[in-house]
C-alpha positions in Angstrom: 159.6 152.2 -73.3 156.4 150.2 -71.8 156.3 146.5 -73.5 153.0 146.3 -74.6 151.7 143.9 -72.8 153.3 145.1 -69.4 150.9 148.1 -69.4 148.2 146.1 -70.3 148.4 143.9 -67.4 149.2 146.3 -64.9 146.5 148.6 -65.8 144.2 145.1 -65.6 144.9 145.4 -62.3 143.1 148.1 -61.1 140.1 147.3 -63.2 140.1 143.5 -61.2 140.0 145.4 -58.2 136.8 147.0 -58.7 137.3 150.1 -57.1 134.6 152.2 -59.5 137.4 155.6 -59.4 140.0 153.5 -60.4 138.2 151.4 -62.8 137.5 154.8 -64.6 140.7 155.7 -64.4 142.2 152.9 -65.6 140.2 152.3 -68.9 141.0 155.9 -70.0 144.4 155.1 -69.6 144.5 152.1 -71.2 142.1 153.7 -74.8 144.8 156.5 -74.4 148.0 154.6 -74.3 146.7 152.1 -77.0 145.6 154.7 -79.3 149.1 155.3 -79.9 149.2 152.4 -82.2 147.5 153.8 -84.8 151.0 155.7 -85.2 153.6 153.0 -84.6 154.3 154.6 -81.2 154.9 153.2 -78.0 154.6 154.8 -74.4 157.6 155.1 -71.6 157.7 153.2 -68.4 157.7 156.6 -66.9 154.0 157.3 -68.4 153.0 153.9 -66.9 154.2 155.2 -63.3 152.6 158.3 -64.0 149.5 156.6 -64.9 149.5 154.5 -61.8 150.3 156.9 -59.5 146.9 158.6 -61.1 144.7 156.1 -60.9 145.6 155.9 -57.4 144.7 159.4 -56.6 147.9 160.2 -55.5 148.4 162.7 -58.1 145.4 164.7 -60.4 145.3 164.3 -64.1 146.7 167.9 -64.1 149.6 167.1 -61.8 149.9 163.9 -64.7 150.1 166.1 -67.6 152.7 168.6 -65.7 155.1 165.5 -64.7 155.3 164.5 -68.4 155.4 167.7 -69.9 158.5 168.5 -67.4 160.0 165.6 -67.7 160.4 166.3 -71.4 161.3 169.4 -70.9 164.2 168.2 -68.3 165.3 165.6 -70.8 168.9 167.0 -72.7 169.4 163.6 -74.9 167.4 163.7 -78.1 167.0 161.4 -80.6 164.7 160.3 -82.6 163.4 157.4 -80.5 162.4 159.5 -77.7 160.9 162.1 -79.9 158.1 159.9 -81.2 157.9 158.5 -77.1 157.6 162.4 -76.5 154.6 162.3 -78.6 153.2 159.2 -77.4 153.3 160.2 -73.7 152.3 163.7 -74.6 149.3 162.9 -76.1 148.3 159.8 -74.0 147.8 161.9 -70.8 145.9 164.5 -72.6 143.7 161.8 -74.4 143.1 160.4 -70.4 142.2 163.7 -69.7 139.6 164.4 -72.5 138.2 160.9 -71.6 137.7 161.8 -68.1 136.0 165.2 -68.9 131.9 165.2 -68.9 131.9 168.1 -71.7 131.0 167.4 -74.7 130.0 169.6 -78.3 128.4 167.9 -81.2 130.2 170.4 -83.9 133.0 170.5 -86.0 134.8 173.0 -83.8 134.6 170.4 -80.6 136.3 168.4 -83.4 139.0 171.1 -83.7 139.2 171.6 -80.6 139.9 168.0 -79.8 142.7 168.4 -82.4 144.1 170.9 -80.3 144.0 169.7 -76.6 145.8 166.8 -77.9 148.5 167.9 -79.9 149.3 171.5 -78.6 153.0 171.8 -78.5 153.9 168.6 -80.5 152.5 169.8 -83.8 152.6 173.3 -85.3 149.5 172.9 -86.9 147.5 171.9 -83.5 143.7 172.6 -84.2 144.2 173.9 -87.7 142.5 172.3 -90.7 145.0 171.4 -93.0 145.5 174.0 -96.2 147.0 171.1 -98.7 146.3 167.9 -100.1 147.4 165.0 -99.1 148.1 161.4 -99.8 149.3 158.4 -97.1 150.8 155.1 -98.3 148.6 152.1 -96.7 149.9 148.5 -95.7 146.5 147.3 -96.2 146.0 149.0 -99.3 149.9 147.6 -100.5 151.1 151.3 -100.9 148.2 152.5 -102.0 146.2 155.9 -100.5 143.0 156.4 -100.0 141.5 159.3 -101.8 140.8 162.5 -99.3 138.8 165.5 -99.1 140.0 168.5 -101.2 141.3 170.9 -98.3 139.3 173.5 -100.2 136.3 171.8 -99.0 136.9 170.4 -96.0 135.0 172.8 -93.8 132.1 172.6 -96.1 131.7 168.6 -96.1 132.2 168.9 -92.0 129.8 170.9 -91.6 127.3 169.2 -93.9 128.0 165.7 -92.4 127.5 167.4 -89.3 124.4 168.7 -90.0 123.1 165.1 -91.7 124.2 163.2 -88.5 122.4 166.1 -86.3 119.3 165.4 -88.2 119.3 161.8 -88.4 116.7 159.8 -86.3 117.9 157.3 -84.3 114.2 156.7 -82.5 113.2 153.5 -83.1 116.0 151.8 -84.6 117.6 148.5 -83.8 120.8 148.5 -81.7 122.3 146.7 -84.5 121.2 149.7 -87.5 122.2 152.4 -84.8 125.5 150.8 -84.5 125.8 150.4 -88.4 124.9 154.4 -88.7 127.4 155.9 -86.4 130.1 153.6 -88.0 129.5 155.0 -91.7 129.2 158.6 -90.4 132.6 157.8 -88.6 134.0 156.3 -91.4 133.0 159.8 -93.3 134.3 162.1 -91.0 137.2 160.2 -91.1 138.2 160.6 -94.8 137.9 164.4 -94.7 140.5 164.5 -92.6 140.7 167.7 -91.7 144.3 167.9 -89.9 147.5 167.0 -91.3 148.0 164.3 -88.3 146.6 163.5 -85.6 143.3 162.5 -87.6 142.7 158.9 -86.1 143.6 160.2 -82.5 140.9 162.8 -82.7 138.3 161.0 -84.6 138.6 158.1 -81.7 138.1 160.7 -79.0 135.6 162.3 -80.3 133.7 159.5 -81.7 134.3 158.1 -77.6 132.9 161.1 -75.9 130.1 161.3 -78.7 128.6 158.0 -78.0 129.1 158.4 -74.5 126.0 161.2 -75.2 123.8 157.9 -76.1 124.3 156.4 -72.6 126.4 153.5 -74.1 128.4 151.4 -72.1 132.1 151.6 -73.9 134.2 148.8 -73.7 137.7 150.8 -73.9 139.1 147.3 -74.4 138.2 147.7 -77.8 140.1 150.5 -78.3 142.9 149.8 -75.8 143.6 146.4 -77.9 142.6 146.9 -81.6 143.3 150.8 -82.5 145.4 149.6 -85.6 142.5 147.8 -86.6 140.5 151.1 -86.4 141.9 152.8 -88.1 142.9 149.6 -91.1 138.8 149.5 -91.0 138.6 153.3 -91.5 141.0 153.3 -94.5 139.0 149.8 -96.0 136.3 152.0 -95.6 137.1 154.5 -97.5 139.1 152.7 -100.7 138.1 151.5 -104.2 139.9 149.8 -106.6 137.6 148.8 -109.3 140.5 147.6 -112.1 141.6 145.1 -108.9 138.0 144.5 -107.8 138.7 146.1 -104.5 135.6 147.8 -103.0 134.8 150.2 -100.1 133.3 148.3 -97.1 132.3 149.1 -93.8 131.9 145.6 -92.8 135.0 145.6 -90.6 134.3 149.1 -89.2 131.1 147.8 -87.9 132.6 144.4 -86.1 134.4 146.7 -84.3 131.8 148.7 -83.5 130.0 145.6 -82.7 132.4 144.7 -80.3 132.7 147.9 -78.9 129.4 148.6 -78.2 127.2 145.4 -78.2 129.7 143.2 -76.5 130.8 140.7 -79.4 133.4 139.4 -79.9 134.9 139.5 -84.0 137.8 138.6 -84.6 140.0 141.9 -85.6 142.8 141.0 -87.4 144.3 142.9 -89.5 145.5 140.6 -92.1 141.7 139.8 -93.0 141.9 143.7 -94.3 144.6 143.4 -96.5 143.5 143.9 -100.1 145.5 140.8 -100.7 144.1 138.8 -98.7 142.7 136.0 -101.0 140.3 133.7 -98.4 137.2 132.7 -99.4 135.8 135.6 -97.2 137.7 138.1 -95.1 134.6 138.8 -93.2 133.7 134.8 -92.7 137.4 134.5 -91.4 136.9 137.4 -89.0 133.8 136.1 -87.7 135.1 132.4 -87.1 137.8 133.1 -85.5 140.0 131.7 -87.6 143.9 132.2 -86.3 146.2 131.4 -89.2 146.9 132.6 -92.6 147.9 129.9 -95.4 151.1 130.5 -96.6 149.6 130.6 -100.0 147.4 133.7 -98.8 149.0 136.4 -99.3 151.1 135.4 -102.1 154.3 134.9 -100.0 157.6 133.7 -102.1 160.4 131.6 -100.4 162.4 135.0 -100.3 159.8 136.5 -98.7 159.5 133.9 -96.0 162.6 133.5 -95.1 163.2 137.2 -94.3 160.0 137.2 -92.6 161.5 134.3 -90.5 164.1 136.5 -89.7 162.2 139.5 -88.7 160.0 137.5 -86.7 162.9 135.4 -84.8 165.1 138.8 -84.0 163.2 142.3 -84.3 165.8 144.5 -83.7 167.8 142.7 -86.3 170.0 145.3 -88.2 170.3 145.5 -92.1 173.5 143.9 -91.4 172.8 141.2 -89.2 169.7 140.3 -91.5 172.4 140.4 -94.6 174.5 138.0 -92.4 171.6 135.9 -91.6 170.1 135.8 -94.7 173.5 135.6 -97.0 172.1 138.7 -99.2 173.8 141.8 -99.5 172.6 145.0 -97.1 171.9 146.4 -100.5 169.5 143.6 -100.9 168.0 143.6 -97.7 167.2 147.4 -97.6 165.4 147.0 -101.2 163.5 143.6 -99.8 162.3 145.6 -96.5 161.2 148.2 -98.4 159.2 146.2 -100.6 157.5 144.0 -97.5 156.7 147.4 -95.8 155.2 148.8 -99.1 153.2 145.5 -98.9 151.8 145.9 -95.5 154.0 142.2 -94.2 156.2 144.4 -92.1 156.3 147.7 -90.5 159.3 149.4 -88.7 158.2 150.7 -84.9 160.0 153.3 -83.0 162.2 155.0 -85.5 165.5 154.0 -87.4 167.3 153.7 -83.9 166.5 151.3 -81.1 163.7 150.5 -82.9 162.2 146.9 -84.1 160.6 145.1 -86.8 157.0 143.9 -86.4 155.7 141.2 -88.8 152.0 142.3 -89.4 150.9 138.9 -91.0 151.0 134.8 -89.8 152.4 132.5 -91.8 153.7 128.6 -91.5 
């Protein structure tokens, strides 16, 4: 799999060279690859090599799509990691393709078509509206879920939201207010969660293409580097827990779109959105570019700190290895890592085999 920093560095080289066609293609690929992070997926070295061939004009985007398809059809060594990487590679090339196309229709049908184009052959339900209700544990909510639209109301709710947006007039509206409205519309259609899987990537591609119809010069770097922040901001925009004094807020999503469309430089740190973040103001922290999270901010225990330090030092450590380093039983380590994942302090990436631990918070 491609190292997260390497692919950004390599694709950035094409942008520095200044060739218009290469810049456009590279930006599309950066966004496409970066968006896989919303589901903890990483692309392969083969995908990066294919992307570079396309950027350099050696192959078309259609050829790139065929190369990735053939690559996985010819592979015989199947495992859990490859399944995740396969999804990331296939969907990345399709996002790059959609972002390069100049066609767009503002409608729920377009949203469905984007989902179908992205996930055909990946999900059996590509392009199909979900027919059951769902919940999803979110690290930013400490394992709680957003309340999504009932499957029975999805079509009507989508139609309503799209009609409201069609009737909304941006004429005479300041850029700041326009961006806040777009943020709110994005939050609304994401909360409907029309598909079983792949909603955030589908929403992102739809919104990028929609924004281009307004003539926005979109900062692809924002999506490439902060796609997981984008998803967590959508979560926080649609979550209420009055008992715990947590209220839905669009402010994080607004900051994302302000960076995307207004060339602002808010510090987009996921930890600011965690419902246990107890700073004087998470929003103020983001805007002041704070870079440290105090040990007590997320109520870390000494046991938490010990385990987090091990995972930070050895991201690929197995439960057996963690047990050896910590002096705790493997059973205890399994329980504690599950608890830390539910709190949103860590995340397991790339499955069970050859996967790694990603520590999501900073601490001293």
